[in-house]
C-alpha positions as CSV (number, residue, x, y, z in Angstrom):
1,X,105.5,96.0,64.1
2,X,103.0,98.1,66.3
3,X,99.9,96.7,67.4
4,X,96.8,98.1,69.3
5,X,94.9,96.3,71.5
6,X,91.3,97.5,72.8
7,X,88.2,95.5,74.0
8,X,84.8,95.9,75.7
9,X,83.7,98.6,73.8
10,X,79.9,97.8,75.0
11,X,78.4,100.4,72.2
12,X,75.0,101.1,72.9
13,X,75.3,100.6,76.6
14,X,73.5,102.9,78.7
15,X,73.9,103.8,82.7
16,X,70.4,103.7,83.9
17,X,68.7,106.6,82.1
18,X,71.6,108.2,80.7
19,X,72.4,107.5,77.1
20,X,76.3,107.1,76.7
21,X,76.4,107.0,72.8
22,X,77.7,110.7,72.2
23,X,80.5,109.6,74.9
24,X,81.3,106.5,72.8
25,X,81.5,108.5,69.7
26,X,84.2,110.5,71.3
27,X,86.2,107.8,72.6
28,X,86.1,105.7,69.3
29,X,87.3,108.9,67.7
30,X,90.1,109.0,70.3
31,X,91.3,105.3,69.5
32,X,91.4,106.0,65.8
33,X,93.5,108.9,66.3
34,X,95.9,107.0,68.8
35,X,96.1,104.2,65.7
36,X,97.0,107.1,63.3
37,X,99.5,109.0,65.7
38,X,101.3,105.6,66.7
39,X,101.5,104.3,63.3
40,X,100.0,100.7,64.2
41,X,99.9,98.3,61.6
42,X,97.2,95.8,63.2
43,X,94.4,96.6,65.8
44,X,92.9,93.8,67.8
45,X,89.4,94.2,69.3
46,X,89.1,91.4,72.3
47,X,85.5,91.0,72.2
48,X,82.1,92.7,73.7
49,X,82.1,95.1,70.8
50,X,78.1,95.8,71.6
51,X,76.3,95.6,74.8
52,X,73.5,93.4,73.7
53,X,73.0,90.7,71.1
54,X,70.6,92.9,69.3
55,X,72.1,96.5,69.8
56,X,70.3,99.8,68.3
57,X,71.1,100.8,64.9
58,X,73.1,103.8,66.1
59,X,75.5,101.8,67.9
60,X,76.0,99.2,65.1
61,X,76.6,102.1,62.7
62,X,79.2,103.4,65.2
63,X,80.9,100.0,65.2
64,X,81.3,100.0,61.4
65,X,82.4,103.5,60.9
66,X,85.2,103.1,63.6
67,X,86.5,99.6,62.2
68,X,86.5,101.2,58.6
69,X,88.5,104.2,59.9
70,X,90.8,102.0,61.7
71,X,91.4,99.7,58.7
72,X,92.4,102.9,56.5
73,X,91.3,101.2,53.3
74,X,93.1,97.9,54.0
75,X,96.5,99.4,54.9
76,X,96.0,98.4,58.4
77,X,94.5,94.9,59.6
78,X,91.7,95.2,62.2
79,X,90.7,91.9,64.0
80,X,87.7,91.7,66.1
81,X,86.3,88.9,68.2
82,X,82.9,88.1,69.8
83,X,82.6,88.3,73.3
84,X,79.7,87.2,75.9
85,X,77.6,90.4,75.2
86,X,77.6,89.7,71.4
87,X,75.5,87.7,69.2
88,X,78.3,85.5,67.6
89,X,76.1,85.1,64.2
90,X,75.6,89.1,64.2
91,X,79.5,89.5,64.3
92,X,80.1,87.0,61.9
93,X,77.5,87.7,59.5
94,X,79.3,90.8,57.7
95,X,82.7,89.1,57.4
96,X,83.0,88.6,53.5
97,X,82.2,92.4,53.3
98,X,84.5,93.4,55.9
99,X,87.3,91.5,54.7
100,X,87.3,93.7,51.4
101,X,88.1,96.6,54.0
102,X,90.8,94.7,56.0
103,X,88.5,93.8,58.8
104,X,88.5,90.4,60.0
105,X,85.5,89.2,62.3
106,X,85.3,86.0,64.3
107,X,82.2,85.0,66.0
108,X,82.6,81.5,66.9
109,X,85.7,79.3,68.6
110,X,85.8,77.5,65.4
111,X,85.8,80.5,62.9
112,X,87.5,80.0,59.8
113,X,89.2,83.2,58.1
114,X,89.3,82.4,54.3
115,X,92.5,83.1,52.6
116,X,92.4,86.5,50.4
117,X,94.6,89.1,49.2
118,X,93.7,93.0,48.9
119,X,95.3,95.6,46.5
120,X,97.0,97.0,49.8
121,X,99.0,93.9,50.3
122,X,97.2,92.8,53.1
123,X,96.5,89.0,52.9
124,X,95.6,86.0,54.9
125,X,98.0,83.2,53.9
126,X,97.3,80.3,56.1
127,X,93.9,79.5,57.9
128,X,92.2,76.9,59.9
129,X,89.2,77.0,62.6
130,X,90.5,79.5,65.2
131,X,93.8,80.3,63.4
132,X,94.8,82.9,60.8
133,X,98.0,83.9,59.3
134,X,98.5,87.5,58.1
135,X,100.9,89.3,55.8
136,X,100.8,93.1,56.5
137,X,101.5,95.5,54.0
138,X,105.4,96.5,54.1
139,X,106.1,93.6,56.7
140,X,108.5,90.8,56.0
141,X,107.2,88.9,59.2
142,X,104.1,87.2,59.0
143,X,101.3,87.4,61.9
144,X,100.1,84.3,63.5
145,X,96.7,84.7,65.1
146,X,95.0,82.3,67.6
147,X,91.5,83.5,67.7
148,X,89.3,82.6,70.7
149,X,85.7,84.3,70.9
150,X,83.9,84.0,74.1
151,X,83.3,80.3,74.8
152,X,81.9,78.3,77.8
153,X,82.0,74.5,78.0
154,X,78.8,74.0,76.2
155,X,79.9,76.0,73.0
156,X,83.3,74.5,73.2
157,X,81.7,71.1,73.1
158,X,79.6,72.0,70.2
159,X,82.7,73.8,68.2
160,X,85.7,72.2,69.3
161,X,84.5,68.8,70.2
162,X,85.2,68.4,73.9
163,X,85.4,64.3,73.5
164,X,85.6,63.4,77.2
165,X,83.1,64.3,79.8
166,X,85.7,64.7,82.3
167,X,87.8,67.1,80.2
168,X,87.5,70.5,81.5
169,X,87.3,73.8,79.4
170,X,90.9,75.0,80.8
171,X,92.3,71.5,79.6
172,X,90.5,71.6,76.2
173,X,91.9,75.3,75.4
174,X,95.3,74.6,76.6
175,X,95.4,71.5,74.3
176,X,94.0,73.5,71.3
177,X,96.3,76.6,71.8
178,X,99.4,74.2,72.2
179,X,98.3,72.2,69.2
180,X,98.2,75.4,67.0
181,X,101.1,77.1,68.4
182,X,103.2,74.0,67.7
183,X,102.1,73.7,64.1
184,X,102.2,77.4,62.8
185,X,104.2,79.7,65.7
186,X,107.9,79.5,65.2
187,X,110.4,82.5,65.7
188,X,110.1,83.6,62.0
189,X,106.7,85.2,62.7
190,X,104.8,87.3,65.5
191,X,102.5,85.1,67.5
192,X,99.5,86.4,69.3
193,X,96.4,85.1,71.1
194,X,93.3,87.2,71.1
195,X,90.6,85.9,73.4
196,X,87.3,87.1,75.3
197,X,87.7,84.6,78.4
198,X,88.2,85.2,82.4
199,X,92.0,84.6,83.2
200,X,93.3,84.9,86.8
201,X,96.8,84.5,88.1
202,X,98.2,81.2,88.8
203,X,99.0,82.2,92.2
204,X,95.5,82.5,93.1
205,X,95.4,86.5,93.7
206,X,91.8,87.5,93.3
207,X,90.8,89.4,90.1
208,X,87.3,90.9,90.4
209,X,84.9,90.8,87.4
210,X,83.0,94.1,86.7
211,X,79.4,94.0,88.1
212,X,77.8,93.2,84.7
213,X,80.1,90.3,83.7
214,X,80.1,88.3,87.1
215,X,77.4,85.5,86.1
216,X,79.7,84.8,83.0
217,X,81.8,82.4,85.1
218,X,78.9,80.3,85.7
219,X,77.0,80.3,82.3
220,X,77.4,76.5,81.0
221,X,80.1,75.9,83.6
222,X,82.8,78.3,82.3
223,X,85.9,78.4,84.4
224,X,88.6,80.7,85.0
225,X,91.8,80.2,83.2
226,X,95.5,80.9,83.9
227,X,98.2,82.2,82.3
228,X,100.4,79.2,82.2
229,X,97.9,77.6,79.6
230,X,99.2,79.9,77.0
231,X,101.9,78.3,75.0
232,X,105.4,80.1,75.2
233,X,105.7,80.5,71.6
234,X,103.0,83.2,72.0
235,X,104.5,86.9,72.4
236,X,101.4,88.8,73.3
237,X,97.9,87.7,74.4
238,X,95.0,90.2,73.8
239,X,92.3,89.8,76.5
240,X,88.6,91.0,76.7
241,X,86.3,90.9,79.6
242,X,87.5,92.3,82.6
243,X,86.9,96.5,82.4
244,X,90.2,97.6,84.1
245,X,93.6,97.3,82.6
246,X,95.4,94.6,84.3
247,X,98.4,92.2,83.4
248,X,97.6,88.4,84.3
249,X,101.2,87.2,85.5
250,X,102.2,83.5,85.4
251,X,102.9,83.0,81.9
252,X,105.9,83.3,79.7
253,X,104.9,86.4,77.8
254,X,102.5,89.5,78.6
255,X,98.9,88.5,78.9
256,X,97.0,91.7,79.2
257,X,93.4,93.0,79.6
258,X,93.3,96.4,78.1
259,X,90.3,97.7,80.1
260,X,87.2,99.0,78.4
261,X,87.4,102.6,76.9
262,X,84.6,104.1,79.2
263,X,83.6,103.1,83.0
264,X,80.2,101.5,82.6
265,X,79.3,100.8,86.0
266,X,79.9,102.4,89.6
267,X,82.3,99.5,90.3
268,X,84.7,101.2,87.9
269,X,84.2,104.8,89.3
270,X,87.5,106.8,88.8
271,X,89.2,104.1,86.9
272,X,91.7,105.3,84.1
273,X,91.0,103.6,80.9
274,X,93.5,102.6,78.4
275,X,94.4,101.1,75.0
276,X,97.7,98.9,74.7
277,X,100.3,99.7,72.3
278,X,102.2,96.4,71.7
279,X,105.7,96.6,70.0
280,X,106.7,93.0,68.6
281,X,109.3,91.5,66.5
282,X,110.0,87.8,65.7
283,X,111.6,85.8,68.4
284,X,111.6,88.4,70.9
285,X,109.4,89.3,74.0
286,X,106.6,91.8,73.0
287,X,106.9,95.4,74.5
288,X,103.8,96.7,76.0
289,X,102.9,100.4,76.7
290,X,99.6,101.8,78.3
291,X,98.2,104.6,76.4
292,X,95.6,106.5,78.6
293,X,92.1,107.5,77.2
294,X,90.5,110.7,78.2
295,X,87.0,111.0,76.4
296,X,83.9,110.6,78.4
297,X,82.4,111.4,81.7
298,X,84.1,110.4,84.8
299,X,81.9,108.2,87.2
300,X,82.2,109.2,90.9
301,X,80.7,108.0,94.1
302,X,79.8,110.7,96.6
303,X,79.2,110.3,100.1
304,X,77.8,113.0,102.2
305,X,76.4,113.6,105.8
306,X,73.2,116.0,105.3
307,X,71.8,117.8,102.5
308,X,74.1,120.8,102.5
309,X,77.2,118.7,102.4
310,X,75.8,116.8,99.6
311,X,74.9,119.8,97.5
312,X,78.4,121.3,97.9
313,X,79.9,118.1,96.7
314,X,77.5,117.9,93.7
315,X,78.5,121.6,92.8
316,X,82.4,120.5,92.9
317,X,81.6,117.4,90.6
318,X,79.8,119.1,87.7
319,X,81.4,117.0,84.9
320,X,80.7,113.5,86.4
321,X,78.0,111.0,86.6
322,X,77.0,110.4,90.1
323,X,76.1,107.8,92.6
324,X,75.3,109.6,95.9
325,X,75.1,108.1,99.3
326,X,73.5,110.5,101.5
327,X,73.1,110.3,105.2
328,X,70.2,112.1,106.7
329,X,68.2,111.7,110.1
330,X,64.8,111.6,108.0
331,X,63.8,110.7,104.6
332,X,64.2,113.1,102.0
333,X,61.1,115.0,100.9
334,X,60.2,115.9,97.4
335,X,61.5,119.3,97.4
336,X,64.9,118.2,98.9
337,X,65.3,115.5,96.2
338,X,64.3,118.2,93.5
339,X,67.0,120.3,94.8
340,X,69.6,117.7,94.5
341,X,68.7,117.1,90.9
342,X,68.4,120.8,90.2
343,X,71.9,121.1,91.6
344,X,73.6,118.5,89.4
345,X,71.9,116.9,86.3
346,X,74.1,113.9,86.3
347,X,72.8,112.1,89.3
348,X,72.1,108.3,88.4
349,X,71.3,107.2,91.6
350,X,70.8,108.3,95.3
351,X,71.4,105.9,98.3
352,X,69.8,107.0,101.1
353,X,70.9,106.2,104.6
354,X,68.3,107.3,107.1
355,X,69.6,107.4,110.8
356,X,66.2,108.3,112.9
357,X,62.9,107.9,111.3
358,X,60.0,110.1,112.3
359,X,58.5,109.1,115.7
360,X,61.3,106.7,116.2
361,X,63.1,107.0,119.8
362,X,67.0,107.7,118.9
363,X,68.3,104.7,120.6
364,X,66.3,102.6,118.2
365,X,67.3,104.3,114.9
366,X,69.5,102.7,112.4
367,X,70.6,102.4,108.7
368,X,68.2,101.4,106.1
369,X,68.9,97.9,104.5
370,X,68.1,98.3,101.0
371,X,68.5,94.5,100.5
372,X,64.9,93.9,102.2
373,X,61.8,93.4,100.3
374,X,60.3,96.2,98.8
375,X,56.9,95.9,100.6
376,X,58.8,96.0,104.1
377,X,60.8,99.2,102.8
378,X,57.5,100.9,101.8
379,X,55.9,100.0,105.3
380,X,58.9,101.7,107.0
381,X,58.4,104.7,104.8
382,X,54.8,104.9,105.6
383,X,55.5,104.7,109.4
384,X,58.0,107.4,108.9
385,X,55.2,109.7,107.5
386,X,52.5,108.7,109.6
387,X,53.8,109.2,113.2
388,X,54.9,105.6,113.2
389,X,51.6,104.2,112.3
390,X,51.6,100.7,110.5
391,X,49.9,100.7,106.7
392,X,46.8,98.6,106.8
393,X,46.4,95.3,105.1
394,X,44.5,96.8,102.2
395,X,47.2,99.2,101.6
396,X,50.0,96.7,101.6
397,X,47.7,94.4,99.1
398,X,47.3,97.4,97.0
399,X,51.3,98.2,96.9
400,X,52.0,94.4,96.1
401,X,49.6,94.4,93.2
402,X,51.3,97.7,91.8
403,X,54.5,96.1,92.5
404,X,53.7,93.1,90.6
405,X,52.0,95.1,87.5
406,X,55.3,96.9,87.3
407,X,57.6,93.8,87.4
408,X,55.6,92.2,84.6
409,X,55.8,95.4,82.4
410,X,59.7,95.5,83.0
411,X,60.1,92.0,82.0
412,X,57.9,92.2,78.9
413,X,59.6,91.6,75.6
């Protein structure tokens, strides 16, 4: 049996002012082409289907068109779970209609997939909260799926009944998975776990979360998990949450993050993205193959000393979205900034490093610390433009009022 594992689509996500929907359409089509070329019988989408709880209509349309194409009129099963960026209710709501196309959607850790049968031969033959057994068209061996959409401790207490205050999320999930695996997962079927959680190797090796995901560890006391929590009956674990392709070692069978299909922040610059093709048969370890994805614009971090070097690098990387770190002796003026953007339309951000400000002795020159408060950076900029003269108190008061008004506007619903 061939299985395609993907995750972290983040449909609707932007990069600063840059819309990524056209790139997402291309990579969704590429994933569908891979499923057809590889003749997979099952597609697993391990969470973060959308980028926000309330995604734009175009992103929602792209998701349903993609999973409908992947399902091939019920000849192929598609299973998708909610991630921390998804609204569990939104993911679960269309499940009755989606099942008629061979698409199973799970929003919560206690999701129940009702038993049903399609004309294609696709059936759900057994089910309980967090578990479903599938019979796939033309396949003798059943597929047993343990489904764990994103959950923190608070959500687990609500839906899975964390009974003891001292019981940790790690202990609860390990116990839950073991109970389901012991009950359903024998060597006559293909046994899989699909989860959107943060796993790290038991050895303590550091696994970095993407920039947009780091707060997840601390929401509701959520903890990192280890591969040795996964029952040995499970032949493959399809994970979502980390945006790079990585195998979590320490378990009996493969435990994989497939990666996101596109690079979504500059911490992922120049990462190769993949889907996993998993070949499984009853009683045997799964074989995993990484299939690279090629759609979408690459993200690149460029570093340049001086304007001319920056312009040269920009001309050489016209296909990419750019984060430019630029070291200059003085602040860029408006004409120089315009020259950079005229040379490359895909500059997302420019990070200036000023080695010497106007009127400042060379021995006192230093790099700008962008972590300092905004009003201090403004005062430095004012001095650089006015012969090292400090701004007056009235001007600083006005700046703070403008800054406060801008913040209120950005935070307004």
